[in-house]
VOLOKE-86104 format. One record per residue (C-alpha): residue number from 1; residue in one letter; x, y, z. Coordinates in Angstrom, 1 decimal, m for minus. Layout:
<pts>
{pt NUM,"A",{X,Y,Z}}
...
</pts>
This chain:
<pts>
{pt 1,"M",{87.8,91.2,42.3}}
{pt 2,"T",{88.9,87.7,41.4}}
{pt 3,"G",{88.1,84.6,43.4}}
{pt 4,"F",{91.8,84.3,44.4}}
{pt 5,"E",{91.9,87.8,45.8}}
{pt 6,"R",{88.6,87.3,47.7}}
{pt 7,"G",{90.1,84.1,49.3}}
{pt 8,"L",{93.3,85.9,50.3}}
{pt 9,"R",{91.4,88.8,51.9}}
{pt 10,"T",{89.1,86.4,53.8}}
{pt 11,"A",{92.2,84.5,55.1}}
{pt 12,"K",{93.8,87.8,56.2}}
{pt 13,"G",{90.6,88.8,58.1}}
{pt 14,"L",{90.7,85.5,60.0}}
{pt 15,"L",{94.4,85.4,60.7}}
{pt 16,"L",{95.1,88.9,62.0}}
{pt 17,"P",{92.7,88.9,65.0}}
{pt 18,"V",{94.0,85.5,66.1}}
{pt 19,"F",{97.7,86.6,65.8}}
{pt 20,"T",{97.0,89.7,67.8}}
{pt 21,"A",{95.2,87.8,70.6}}
{pt 22,"A",{98.0,85.3,70.7}}
{pt 23,"L",{100.6,88.0,71.2}}
{pt 24,"L",{98.7,89.7,73.9}}
{pt 25,"S",{97.9,86.5,75.9}}
{pt 26,"G",{101.4,84.9,75.7}}
{pt 27,"C",{103.5,84.3,78.8}}
{pt 28,"V",{107.0,83.1,79.5}}
{pt 29,"V",{107.6,80.1,81.8}}
{pt 30,"G",{110.8,79.2,83.5}}
{pt 31,"P",{113.2,81.3,85.7}}
{pt 32,"D",{114.3,84.8,84.7}}
{pt 33,"Y",{118.1,85.1,84.9}}
{pt 34,"R",{119.7,87.4,87.4}}
{pt 35,"T",{123.5,87.8,87.6}}
{pt 36,"P",{124.8,85.7,90.5}}
{pt 37,"L",{126.2,87.7,93.5}}
{pt 38,"M",{129.8,86.7,94.2}}
{pt 39,"V",{131.6,87.4,97.5}}
{pt 40,"V",{135.2,88.5,96.8}}
{pt 41,"P",{137.9,90.0,99.1}}
{pt 42,"A",{138.0,93.8,99.5}}
{pt 43,"T",{141.7,94.0,98.7}}
{pt 44,"W",{144.5,91.8,97.5}}
{pt 45,"S",{146.5,90.1,100.2}}
{pt 46,"D",{149.8,92.0,99.4}}
{pt 47,"R",{148.3,95.5,100.0}}
{pt 48,"T",{149.4,97.0,103.3}}
{pt 49,"G",{148.7,100.7,102.6}}
{pt 50,"T",{145.7,102.7,103.6}}
{pt 51,"K",{145.3,104.6,100.3}}
{pt 52,"P",{142.5,103.4,97.9}}
{pt 53,"A",{143.7,101.0,95.3}}
{pt 54,"K",{144.3,102.5,91.8}}
{pt 55,"P",{142.4,100.7,88.9}}
{pt 56,"A",{144.6,98.4,86.9}}
{pt 57,"E",{145.9,99.9,83.7}}
{pt 58,"L",{145.2,97.1,81.3}}
{pt 59,"S",{144.9,98.9,78.0}}
{pt 60,"K",{147.9,97.8,75.7}}
{pt 61,"W",{149.9,96.9,78.8}}
{pt 62,"W",{152.7,95.3,76.7}}
{pt 63,"L",{153.7,98.7,75.5}}
{pt 64,"K",{155.1,99.3,78.9}}
{pt 65,"L",{157.8,96.7,78.1}}
{pt 66,"R",{159.1,99.3,75.7}}
{pt 67,"D",{160.1,97.0,72.9}}
{pt 68,"P",{159.0,98.0,69.4}}
{pt 69,"E",{159.6,94.5,68.0}}
{pt 70,"L",{157.3,93.0,70.6}}
{pt 71,"N",{154.6,95.6,69.8}}
{pt 72,"A",{154.8,94.6,66.1}}
{pt 73,"L",{154.6,90.9,66.9}}
{pt 74,"V",{151.5,91.4,69.0}}
{pt 75,"E",{149.8,93.2,66.1}}
{pt 76,"Q",{150.7,90.5,63.7}}
{pt 77,"A",{149.6,87.7,66.0}}
{pt 78,"V",{146.2,89.3,66.5}}
{pt 79,"A",{145.8,89.5,62.7}}
{pt 80,"G",{147.1,86.1,61.8}}
{pt 81,"N",{146.6,83.7,64.7}}
{pt 82,"L",{144.6,80.6,63.9}}
{pt 83,"D",{143.0,80.3,67.3}}
{pt 84,"V",{141.7,83.9,66.9}}
{pt 85,"A",{140.3,82.9,63.5}}
{pt 86,"T",{138.5,80.0,65.0}}
{pt 87,"A",{137.0,82.1,67.8}}
{pt 88,"K",{135.8,84.6,65.2}}
{pt 89,"A",{134.2,81.8,63.2}}
{pt 90,"K",{132.4,80.8,66.4}}
{pt 91,"I",{131.0,84.3,66.8}}
{pt 92,"R",{129.6,84.1,63.2}}
{pt 93,"E",{128.1,80.8,64.1}}
{pt 94,"A",{126.5,82.2,67.2}}
{pt 95,"R",{125.1,85.2,65.3}}
{pt 96,"A",{123.6,82.9,62.7}}
{pt 97,"S",{122.0,80.7,65.4}}
{pt 98,"Y",{120.6,83.9,67.1}}
{pt 99,"R",{119.0,84.9,63.8}}
{pt 100,"Q",{117.6,81.4,63.4}}
{pt 101,"S",{116.0,81.6,66.9}}
{pt 102,"V",{114.5,85.0,66.1}}
{pt 103,"G",{112.9,83.6,63.0}}
{pt 104,"T",{110.8,81.2,65.0}}
{pt 105,"L",{108.9,84.1,66.5}}
{pt 106,"F",{107.3,84.9,63.1}}
{pt 107,"P",{105.0,83.1,60.7}}
{pt 108,"S",{106.5,81.2,57.8}}
{pt 109,"A",{105.0,81.0,54.3}}
{pt 110,"D",{105.9,78.9,51.3}}
{pt 111,"G",{104.8,79.4,47.7}}
{pt 112,"S",{104.3,76.6,45.2}}
{pt 113,"A",{103.5,76.3,41.5}}
{pt 114,"S",{103.2,73.3,39.2}}
{pt 115,"A",{102.5,72.6,35.5}}
{pt 116,"T",{101.5,69.1,34.4}}
{pt 117,"R",{100.4,67.5,31.1}}
{pt 118,"N",{97.8,64.8,31.7}}
{pt 119,"K",{96.2,62.0,29.6}}
{pt 120,"V",{92.9,60.4,30.4}}
{pt 121,"A",{91.9,57.2,28.7}}
{pt 122,"A",{88.1,56.2,28.6}}
{pt 123,"A",{86.2,53.2,27.2}}
{pt 124,"T",{83.5,54.1,24.6}}
{pt 125,"S",{81.0,52.1,22.5}}
{pt 126,"G",{83.3,52.4,19.5}}
{pt 127,"G",{86.5,51.4,21.4}}
{pt 128,"T",{88.9,53.2,23.6}}
{pt 129,"G",{89.4,57.0,23.6}}
{pt 130,"S",{91.8,59.4,25.3}}
{pt 131,"E",{92.0,63.0,26.1}}
{pt 132,"T",{95.1,65.1,26.8}}
{pt 133,"Y",{95.1,68.3,28.7}}
{pt 134,"D",{97.3,70.7,30.7}}
{pt 135,"Q",{96.8,71.7,34.3}}
{pt 136,"Y",{98.4,74.6,36.1}}
{pt 137,"Q",{98.3,75.1,39.9}}
{pt 138,"A",{99.6,77.9,42.2}}
{pt 139,"G",{99.3,78.7,45.8}}
{pt 140,"F",{101.0,79.2,49.1}}
{pt 141,"D",{101.0,77.7,52.6}}
{pt 142,"A",{101.5,79.6,55.8}}
{pt 143,"S",{102.0,78.5,59.4}}
{pt 144,"W",{102.7,80.0,62.7}}
{pt 145,"E",{103.4,78.4,66.1}}
{pt 146,"L",{101.9,80.7,68.7}}
{pt 147,"D",{104.5,81.1,71.4}}
{pt 148,"L",{101.9,81.0,74.2}}
{pt 149,"F",{104.4,79.8,77.0}}
{pt 150,"G",{107.6,81.5,75.7}}
{pt 151,"A",{109.5,78.4,74.4}}
{pt 152,"N",{110.7,80.4,71.3}}
{pt 153,"R",{111.3,83.5,73.3}}
{pt 154,"R",{113.5,81.5,75.7}}
{pt 155,"S",{115.3,80.1,72.7}}
{pt 156,"V",{116.0,83.6,71.5}}
{pt 157,"E",{117.2,84.6,75.0}}
{pt 158,"A",{119.5,81.5,75.2}}
{pt 159,"A",{120.9,82.3,71.7}}
{pt 160,"R",{121.6,85.9,72.7}}
{pt 161,"Y",{123.5,84.8,75.8}}
{pt 162,"G",{125.3,82.2,73.7}}
{pt 163,"L",{126.4,85.0,71.3}}
{pt 164,"D",{127.7,87.0,74.3}}
{pt 165,"A",{129.6,84.0,75.5}}
{pt 166,"S",{131.2,83.5,72.1}}
{pt 167,"Q",{132.4,87.1,72.1}}
{pt 168,"E",{133.9,86.7,75.5}}
{pt 169,"E",{135.6,83.5,74.2}}
{pt 170,"L",{137.3,85.6,71.5}}
{pt 171,"R",{138.4,88.1,74.1}}
{pt 172,"S",{139.8,85.3,76.2}}
{pt 173,"T",{141.6,83.9,73.2}}
{pt 174,"L",{143.1,87.3,72.6}}
{pt 175,"L",{144.2,87.6,76.2}}
{pt 176,"T",{146.0,84.3,76.1}}
{pt 177,"L",{147.5,85.1,72.7}}
{pt 178,"V",{149.0,88.4,73.7}}
{pt 179,"G",{150.3,86.9,76.9}}
{pt 180,"D",{151.9,84.0,75.1}}
{pt 181,"V",{153.5,86.2,72.4}}
{pt 182,"A",{155.0,88.5,75.1}}
{pt 183,"S",{156.2,85.5,77.3}}
{pt 184,"N",{157.8,83.7,74.4}}
{pt 185,"Y",{159.4,87.0,73.1}}
{pt 186,"V",{160.9,87.6,76.6}}
{pt 187,"Q",{162.1,84.1,76.8}}
{pt 188,"A",{163.7,84.3,73.3}}
{pt 189,"R",{165.6,87.5,74.3}}
{pt 190,"G",{166.6,86.0,77.6}}
{pt 191,"Y",{168.1,83.0,75.8}}
{pt 192,"Q",{170.0,85.3,73.4}}
{pt 193,"T",{171.4,87.2,76.4}}
{pt 194,"R",{172.4,84.0,78.2}}
{pt 195,"I",{174.0,82.7,75.1}}
{pt 196,"A",{176.1,85.8,74.8}}
{pt 197,"L",{177.1,85.6,78.5}}
{pt 198,"A",{178.1,81.9,78.1}}
{pt 199,"R",{180.3,82.7,75.1}}
{pt 200,"R",{181.9,85.7,76.9}}
{pt 201,"S",{182.6,83.6,80.0}}
{pt 202,"A",{183.9,80.7,77.9}}
{pt 203,"A",{186.3,83.1,76.1}}
{pt 204,"S",{187.5,84.5,79.4}}
{pt 205,"Q",{188.0,81.0,80.7}}
{pt 206,"R",{189.9,80.1,77.6}}
{pt 207,"Q",{192.2,83.0,78.2}}
{pt 208,"T",{192.8,81.7,81.8}}
{pt 209,"A",{193.6,78.2,80.3}}
{pt 210,"E",{196.1,79.8,77.8}}
{pt 211,"L",{197.7,81.7,80.7}}
{pt 212,"T",{197.9,78.5,82.7}}
{pt 213,"R",{199.5,76.7,79.7}}
{pt 214,"T",{202.1,79.5,79.5}}
{pt 215,"M",{202.8,79.3,83.2}}
{pt 216,"A",{203.1,75.5,82.9}}
{pt 217,"L",{205.8,76.0,80.2}}
{pt 218,"A",{207.6,78.3,82.7}}
{pt 219,"G",{207.3,75.7,85.4}}
{pt 220,"T",{204.9,77.6,87.7}}
{pt 221,"A",{201.9,75.5,86.9}}
{pt 222,"T",{201.2,71.8,86.2}}
{pt 223,"A",{199.7,70.0,83.3}}
{pt 224,"A",{196.8,69.1,85.6}}
{pt 225,"D",{196.1,72.8,86.1}}
{pt 226,"V",{196.0,73.3,82.3}}
{pt 227,"A",{193.6,70.4,82.0}}
{pt 228,"K",{191.3,71.7,84.7}}
{pt 229,"A",{191.2,75.2,83.1}}
{pt 230,"M",{190.5,73.7,79.6}}
{pt 231,"G",{187.8,71.5,81.1}}
{pt 232,"Q",{186.0,74.4,82.7}}
{pt 233,"A",{186.0,76.4,79.5}}
{pt 234,"S",{184.6,73.5,77.6}}
{pt 235,"S",{181.9,73.0,80.2}}
{pt 236,"T",{180.8,76.6,79.9}}
{pt 237,"E",{180.8,76.2,76.1}}
{pt 238,"A",{178.6,73.1,76.4}}
{pt 239,"D",{175.8,75.4,77.7}}
{pt 240,"V",{175.5,77.2,74.4}}
{pt 241,"P",{173.9,74.4,72.3}}
{pt 242,"S",{171.1,73.7,74.8}}
{pt 243,"L",{170.5,77.5,75.1}}
{pt 244,"E",{170.4,77.8,71.3}}
{pt 245,"A",{167.9,74.9,71.2}}
{pt 246,"S",{165.6,76.7,73.7}}
{pt 247,"Y",{166.0,79.9,71.9}}
{pt 248,"A",{164.9,78.3,68.6}}
{pt 249,"E",{161.9,76.7,70.2}}
{pt 250,"A",{160.8,80.1,71.6}}
{pt 251,"V",{161.2,81.7,68.1}}
{pt 252,"H",{159.3,78.8,66.5}}
{pt 253,"R",{156.5,79.2,68.9}}
{pt 254,"L",{156.3,82.9,68.2}}
{pt 255,"S",{156.1,82.3,64.5}}
{pt 256,"V",{153.2,79.8,64.9}}
{pt 257,"L",{151.4,82.3,67.2}}
{pt 258,"T",{151.5,84.8,64.4}}
{pt 259,"G",{150.0,82.3,62.0}}
{pt 260,"R",{153.2,81.6,60.1}}
{pt 261,"P",{155.6,78.6,59.6}}
{pt 262,"P",{158.0,77.9,62.6}}
{pt 263,"A",{161.1,79.3,60.9}}
{pt 264,"A",{159.5,82.5,59.6}}
{pt 265,"L",{160.9,84.8,62.4}}
{pt 266,"I",{164.5,83.3,62.6}}
{pt 267,"A",{166.1,86.0,60.5}}
{pt 268,"R",{164.0,88.8,61.9}}
{pt 269,"L",{164.9,88.1,65.5}}
{pt 270,"K",{168.5,87.1,64.9}}
{pt 271,"R",{169.9,90.4,66.1}}
{pt 272,"P",{170.1,90.3,69.9}}
{pt 273,"T",{168.3,93.0,71.9}}
{pt 274,"P",{168.1,93.4,75.7}}
{pt 275,"I",{165.6,91.6,77.8}}
{pt 276,"P",{162.4,93.8,78.1}}
{pt 277,"T",{162.2,95.4,81.5}}
{pt 278,"P",{158.7,96.6,82.8}}
{pt 279,"R",{158.1,99.6,84.9}}
{pt 280,"L",{157.2,98.4,88.4}}
{pt 281,"P",{155.1,98.4,90.5}}
{pt 282,"I",{151.8,98.5,88.6}}
{pt 283,"P",{148.3,99.3,89.9}}
{pt 284,"T",{146.2,96.2,90.4}}
{pt 285,"G",{142.7,97.6,91.4}}
{pt 286,"I",{140.5,95.5,93.7}}
{pt 287,"P",{139.5,91.9,93.5}}
{pt 288,"A",{135.9,92.8,92.4}}
{pt 289,"D",{137.4,94.2,89.2}}
{pt 290,"I",{138.1,90.8,87.7}}
{pt 291,"L",{134.4,90.1,87.5}}
{pt 292,"L",{134.4,92.8,84.7}}
{pt 293,"T",{137.9,92.5,83.3}}
{pt 294,"R",{138.5,88.8,83.0}}
{pt 295,"P",{136.9,87.5,79.8}}
{pt 296,"D",{136.9,83.9,81.0}}
{pt 297,"V",{134.9,84.9,84.0}}
{pt 298,"R",{132.4,86.9,81.9}}
{pt 299,"M",{132.1,84.0,79.5}}
{pt 300,"A",{131.3,81.6,82.3}}
{pt 301,"E",{128.6,84.1,83.6}}
{pt 302,"R",{127.1,84.3,80.1}}
{pt 303,"Q",{127.0,80.5,79.8}}
{pt 304,"C",{125.2,80.3,83.1}}
{pt 305,"A",{122.6,82.8,81.8}}
{pt 306,"Q",{122.3,80.8,78.5}}
{pt 307,"Y",{121.5,77.6,80.4}}
{pt 308,"T",{119.1,79.3,82.7}}
{pt 309,"A",{117.1,80.3,79.6}}
{pt 310,"K",{117.1,76.7,78.4}}
{pt 311,"I",{115.2,75.7,81.5}}
{pt 312,"G",{112.3,77.9,80.2}}
{pt 313,"Q",{112.5,76.1,76.9}}
{pt 314,"A",{112.2,72.7,78.5}}
{pt 315,"E",{109.5,73.9,80.9}}
{pt 316,"A",{107.4,75.3,78.0}}
{pt 317,"A",{107.4,71.9,76.3}}
{pt 318,"R",{105.2,70.6,79.2}}
{pt 319,"Y",{102.4,73.0,78.2}}
{pt 320,"P",{99.9,72.9,75.3}}
{pt 321,"S",{101.0,74.3,72.0}}
{pt 322,"V",{98.9,76.0,69.3}}
{pt 323,"S",{99.8,76.4,65.7}}
{pt 324,"L",{97.9,78.2,63.0}}
{pt 325,"T",{98.0,76.9,59.4}}
{pt 326,"G",{96.5,78.0,56.2}}
{pt 327,"D",{96.7,77.6,52.5}}
{pt 328,"I",{95.3,79.1,49.3}}
{pt 329,"S",{95.5,77.4,46.0}}
{pt 330,"T",{94.2,78.0,42.5}}
{pt 331,"T",{94.0,75.5,39.6}}
{pt 332,"A",{93.3,76.2,35.9}}
{pt 333,"L",{93.7,74.4,32.6}}
{pt 334,"K",{95.4,77.4,31.0}}
{pt 335,"L",{98.2,79.4,32.4}}
{pt 336,"G",{96.5,82.7,31.7}}
{pt 337,"D",{93.4,81.6,33.7}}
{pt 338,"L",{95.3,81.4,37.0}}
{pt 339,"G",{93.7,83.9,39.4}}
{pt 340,"R",{90.7,84.6,37.0}}
{pt 341,"N",{88.8,81.7,35.5}}
{pt 342,"S",{90.2,79.1,37.9}}
{pt 343,"T",{89.3,76.9,40.8}}
{pt 344,"I",{90.0,78.7,44.1}}
{pt 345,"G",{90.5,76.8,47.4}}
{pt 346,"W",{91.6,77.9,50.8}}
{pt 347,"S",{91.7,76.5,54.3}}
{pt 348,"F",{92.6,77.9,57.6}}
{pt 349,"G",{92.5,76.7,61.2}}
{pt 350,"P",{94.3,76.2,64.5}}
{pt 351,"T",{96.0,73.0,65.7}}
{pt 352,"L",{96.1,72.3,69.4}}
{pt 353,"S",{98.7,69.8,70.8}}
{pt 354,"V",{98.4,68.8,74.5}}
{pt 355,"P",{101.0,66.5,76.1}}
{pt 356,"L",{98.9,63.9,77.9}}
{pt 357,"F",{101.4,61.1,78.7}}
{pt 358,"N",{105.1,60.8,78.1}}
{pt 359,"A",{106.3,58.7,81.0}}
{pt 360,"G",{108.0,61.7,82.7}}
{pt 361,"Q",{110.2,62.6,79.7}}
{pt 362,"L",{109.3,66.3,79.6}}
{pt 363,"Q",{109.8,66.7,83.4}}
{pt 364,"A",{113.1,64.8,83.1}}
{pt 365,"A",{114.1,67.3,80.3}}
{pt 366,"V",{113.4,70.2,82.7}}
{pt 367,"D",{115.5,68.5,85.4}}
{pt 368,"V",{118.3,68.0,82.9}}
{pt 369,"A",{118.2,71.7,82.0}}
{pt 370,"K",{118.3,72.6,85.7}}
{pt 371,"A",{121.3,70.3,86.3}}
{pt 372,"Q",{123.1,71.9,83.3}}
{pt 373,"R",{122.4,75.4,84.7}}
{pt 374,"D",{123.8,74.3,88.1}}
{pt 375,"Q",{127.0,73.0,86.4}}
{pt 376,"Y",{127.6,76.3,84.6}}
{pt 377,"F",{126.9,78.2,87.8}}
{pt 378,"I",{129.5,76.1,89.6}}
{pt 379,"A",{131.8,76.7,86.6}}
{pt 380,"Y",{131.3,80.5,87.0}}
{pt 381,"K",{132.2,80.3,90.7}}
{pt 382,"A",{135.3,78.2,89.8}}
{pt 383,"A",{136.3,80.8,87.2}}
{pt 384,"V",{136.1,83.6,89.8}}
{pt 385,"L",{138.1,81.6,92.3}}
{pt 386,"T",{140.7,80.7,89.7}}
{pt 387,"A",{141.0,84.3,88.6}}
{pt 388,"L",{141.5,85.4,92.2}}
{pt 389,"E",{144.1,82.7,92.7}}
{pt 390,"D",{146.0,83.7,89.5}}
{pt 391,"V",{146.3,87.3,90.6}}
{pt 392,"E",{147.3,86.4,94.2}}
{pt 393,"N",{150.0,84.0,92.9}}
{pt 394,"T",{151.5,86.4,90.4}}
{pt 395,"L",{151.5,89.2,92.9}}
{pt 396,"V",{153.5,87.1,95.3}}
{pt 397,"S",{155.8,85.7,92.6}}
{pt 398,"L",{156.5,89.2,91.2}}
{pt 399,"S",{157.2,90.9,94.5}}
{pt 400,"Q",{159.4,88.0,95.8}}
{pt 401,"E",{161.3,87.8,92.5}}
{pt 402,"R",{162.1,91.5,92.7}}
{pt 403,"I",{163.6,91.0,96.1}}
{pt 404,"R",{165.5,88.0,94.9}}
{pt 405,"N",{166.7,90.0,91.9}}
{pt 406,"G",{168.2,92.6,94.1}}
{pt 407,"K",{170.1,90.0,96.1}}
{pt 408,"L",{171.3,88.3,92.9}}
{pt 409,"A",{172.5,91.6,91.5}}
{pt 410,"S",{174.6,92.1,94.6}}
{pt 411,"S",{175.9,88.5,94.4}}
{pt 412,"A",{176.8,88.8,90.8}}
{pt 413,"K",{178.8,92.0,91.4}}
{pt 414,"S",{180.7,90.5,94.3}}
{pt 415,"Y",{181.5,87.3,92.3}}
{pt 416,"G",{182.6,89.4,89.3}}
{pt 417,"D",{184.9,91.5,91.5}}
{pt 418,"A",{186.3,88.3,93.1}}
{pt 419,"A",{187.0,86.7,89.7}}
{pt 420,"R",{188.8,89.8,88.4}}
{pt 421,"L",{190.9,90.0,91.6}}
{pt 422,"E",{191.7,86.3,91.5}}
{pt 423,"R",{192.9,86.6,87.9}}
{pt 424,"T",{195.2,89.5,88.8}}
{pt 425,"L",{196.6,87.6,91.7}}
{pt 426,"Y",{197.1,84.5,89.6}}
{pt 427,"K",{199.0,86.5,87.0}}
{pt 428,"A",{201.3,87.7,89.8}}
{pt 429,"G",{201.7,84.2,91.1}}
{pt 430,"E",{200.0,84.9,94.4}}
{pt 431,"T",{197.1,82.4,94.1}}
{pt 432,"S",{196.4,79.0,92.7}}
{pt 433,"V",{194.6,78.1,89.4}}
{pt 434,"L",{191.9,76.3,91.4}}
{pt 435,"D",{191.0,79.6,93.1}}
{pt 436,"V",{190.8,81.3,89.8}}
{pt 437,"L",{188.6,78.6,88.2}}
{pt 438,"D",{186.3,78.6,91.2}}
{pt 439,"A",{185.9,82.3,91.1}}
{pt 440,"E",{185.2,82.3,87.3}}
{pt 441,"R",{182.7,79.5,87.7}}
{pt 442,"S",{180.9,81.3,90.5}}
{pt 443,"A",{180.9,84.6,88.6}}
{pt 444,"Y",{179.4,82.9,85.5}}
{pt 445,"S",{176.7,81.1,87.5}}
{pt 446,"A",{175.8,84.3,89.4}}
{pt 447,"D",{175.5,86.3,86.1}}
{pt 448,"D",{173.4,83.6,84.5}}
{pt 449,"T",{171.1,83.3,87.4}}
{pt 450,"L",{170.7,87.1,87.4}}
{pt 451,"L",{169.7,87.0,83.8}}
{pt 452,"Q",{167.1,84.3,84.5}}
{pt 453,"S",{165.7,86.4,87.3}}
{pt 454,"R",{165.3,89.3,84.9}}
{pt 455,"V",{163.4,87.1,82.6}}
{pt 456,"S",{161.2,85.9,85.5}}
{pt 457,"I",{160.4,89.4,86.5}}
{pt 458,"A",{159.2,90.2,82.9}}
{pt 459,"T",{157.3,86.9,82.7}}
{pt 460,"D",{155.6,87.6,86.1}}
{pt 461,"Y",{154.7,91.1,84.9}}
{pt 462,"I",{153.1,89.5,81.8}}
{pt 463,"A",{151.3,86.9,83.9}}
{pt 464,"L",{150.0,89.5,86.3}}
{pt 465,"N",{148.4,91.5,83.4}}
{pt 466,"K",{146.9,88.4,82.0}}
{pt 467,"A",{145.5,87.4,85.5}}
{pt 468,"L",{144.0,90.9,85.8}}
{pt 469,"G",{142.3,90.5,82.4}}
{pt 470,"G",{144.5,92.6,80.2}}
{pt 471,"G",{144.1,91.5,76.6}}
{pt 472,"W",{143.5,93.1,73.2}}
{pt 473,"D",{141.2,96.1,73.3}}
{pt 474,"G",{141.5,97.1,69.6}}
{pt 475,"T",{139.0,96.5,66.8}}
{pt 476,"I",{138.4,92.9,65.7}}
{pt 477,"D",{136.3,92.2,62.6}}
{pt 478,"S",{134.7,88.8,63.4}}
{pt 479,"S",{132.5,89.0,60.3}}
{pt 480,"K",{135.4,88.4,57.9}}
{pt 481,"P",{135.3,84.7,56.8}}
{pt 482,"E",{138.0,82.4,55.7}}
{pt 483,"I",{138.7,82.2,52.0}}
{pt 484,"I",{138.9,78.7,50.6}}
{pt 485,"D",{141.0,78.3,47.4}}
{pt 486,"A",{140.8,75.1,45.4}}
{pt 487,"K",{144.6,75.0,44.9}}
{pt 488,"T",{146.1,76.5,48.0}}
{pt 489,"G",{143.5,75.4,50.5}}
{pt 490,"P",{142.1,77.6,53.4}}
{pt 491,"R",{143.6,80.9,54.2}}
{pt 492,"L",{142.5,83.9,56.2}}
{pt 493,"A",{140.9,86.8,54.4}}
{pt 494,"S",{143.5,89.1,55.9}}
{pt 495,"D",{146.3,87.1,54.1}}
{pt 496,"T",{145.1,88.3,50.7}}
{pt 497,"Q",{145.5,92.0,51.5}}
</pts>
């Protein structure tokens, strides 16, 4: 057995018992996390029945809008949205941080090797002489911080909770994304329908103006009547440009949400389709469900857990720390002599560090960690209250808008009947042009308001599903990194497929 091997075996014999004793004697300081208990109402305020509430049906809720184009846009947005790509990168960062934290629980070792050529000059009786020689050295150093009071274990715990929080952040981003895609799509279809209504109404009013012009030539109407009829038609036509602008903005927003340039979807969505209509009512479950279904609430809870673990990290810094260090090295004048005819050296020993005086800095660090934990606990409570408020608001808005829509439908039908009757009477000369214009204006306004109400119902349906925690429940690969191209710049890996 060489001297190097004997030194290595001796070091192992000293290290292993100490490592075992350290693992068995270690403890963890600081508070252990427990999920906070939150008091929430037993039912939503709009429930009046005695039957148990059915759980909310949140899986792919947008499919109930029954629009294939919307379904395709949601899929494409999940694949290409830049906020989703950022959230996935944060998950990869959190995973790497977790692996870093786990690494602190284990010993570390470094190997080294060197080769040098040396020259030594010496004075002799005959003058000055010199000697040149080669020197080779090899060895390794090892160290291990014994986690006696759990600082590293608390760090791993905090990193694990941080990873959980980053995953919930991705789910929250997806929830917002799907809701935004659906809302902007509904708005776009609503503007298309309103544009078509404005053009139909303006064409009808132009016909009334032409009829009035003909009657003026016959002496049964005046030039003022013609001017009023033409003015009303132009006023209705003036609504089209502003509606077109709003439609374009909605389409541009949809394009950006899918990760593409603003004009990418203009040709694709050019053909008008009806405003998506959801099936109502929908089950909403009970308020306690949002503690499990809302990703922003779950993220706030995980952050509270993360900062609870950091209190233990700060607390452990107030206690003594012990590190074990050791090294083995061998030196020879020839490369082949390393490990055989060489100088062997090794050292091993513990290092104890005890905080004696730091002017209260370590205690202040504990207080800082506790204050941060309290802030995240408050943020968790605020997230729960906000979630409850979101659901209550959307429930009220949706139920009231449905009532309003029924009244508006009745109003639009009555005004439409009145406009048709007034035009018939006007042609027969039994009413004035002012009555016709007033009836047409009222009919157009009632129809346009009804269309806006239909958009509001669909938007409230979307908002309710978002408030209940409905997001994307498909598979998301957060391990796929971005690809950086020297010429084209960053692009998502999915863009290359």
